C-alpha positions as CSV (number, residue, x, y, z in Angstrom):
1,M,-8.2,-10.0,17.2
2,S,-9.4,-11.7,14.0
3,V,-8.3,-14.5,11.7
4,A,-6.8,-14.3,8.2
5,V,-6.6,-17.1,5.8
6,V,-3.1,-17.3,4.4
7,E,-1.7,-19.4,1.5
8,L,1.9,-20.1,2.4
9,S,4.8,-19.9,0.0
10,D,7.4,-20.9,2.7
11,K,7.5,-22.5,6.2
12,L,5.9,-20.5,9.1
13,S,6.0,-21.3,12.8
14,V,4.5,-19.9,16.0
15,G,7.0,-17.3,17.3
16,D,8.0,-16.1,13.8
17,K,7.8,-12.4,13.1
18,I,5.7,-11.3,10.2
19,L,4.9,-8.1,8.3
20,I,1.4,-7.7,6.8
21,Q,1.1,-5.1,4.0
22,G,-1.5,-3.9,1.6
23,A,-3.1,-0.8,0.2
24,T,-4.2,0.4,3.7
25,T,-2.6,-2.3,5.9
26,N,1.0,-2.1,7.3
27,F,1.9,-3.7,10.6
28,E,4.3,-6.2,12.2
29,Q,3.4,-9.0,14.7
30,T,4.7,-12.2,16.1
31,V,2.8,-15.4,15.1
32,Q,0.9,-16.4,18.2
33,S,-1.7,-18.9,16.8
34,M,-2.2,-20.9,13.6
35,Q,-4.8,-23.5,12.6
36,I,-5.5,-25.9,9.8
37,E,-9.1,-27.1,9.6
38,H,-9.8,-25.7,13.2
39,K,-6.9,-27.6,14.7
40,N,-4.0,-25.7,16.4
41,I,-0.6,-26.2,14.8
42,T,2.8,-24.9,15.6
43,T,4.4,-25.1,12.1
44,A,3.0,-25.0,8.6
45,E,4.7,-25.8,5.3
46,A,4.8,-24.1,1.9
47,G,1.6,-24.7,-0.1
48,Q,-0.7,-25.1,3.0
49,S,-3.6,-22.7,3.7
50,I,-3.8,-21.7,7.3
51,G,-5.9,-19.6,9.6
52,L,-3.6,-17.0,11.2
53,K,-4.7,-15.0,14.3
54,V,-4.0,-11.3,13.5
55,E,-3.9,-8.3,15.8
56,Q,-5.3,-5.8,13.3
57,R,-7.8,-5.8,10.4
58,V,-6.5,-7.3,7.2
59,R,-8.0,-7.3,3.8
60,E,-8.2,-9.6,0.9
61,G,-5.1,-9.2,-1.3
62,D,-2.8,-8.1,1.6
63,K,0.6,-9.8,1.6
64,V,2.3,-11.5,4.6
65,Y,6.1,-11.4,4.8
66,K,8.2,-13.4,7.2
67,I,10.8,-11.2,8.9
68,I,14.3,-12.8,8.9
69,E,16.7,-11.3,11.4
């Protein structure tokens, strides 16, 4: 696992399902861990930059979408 820095445009919480897409990236995962300034959080709001634990390699410019069911 690695960590991606994500600038949020909407609220995101641990347990939410997300899709990460880019030129060579395309996978879904459940948010398991997020941090702001090395402190674990369970929810982040629009406009915040977070560290997001990801299951696969992500690249600069990849997009993160929240899956709404």
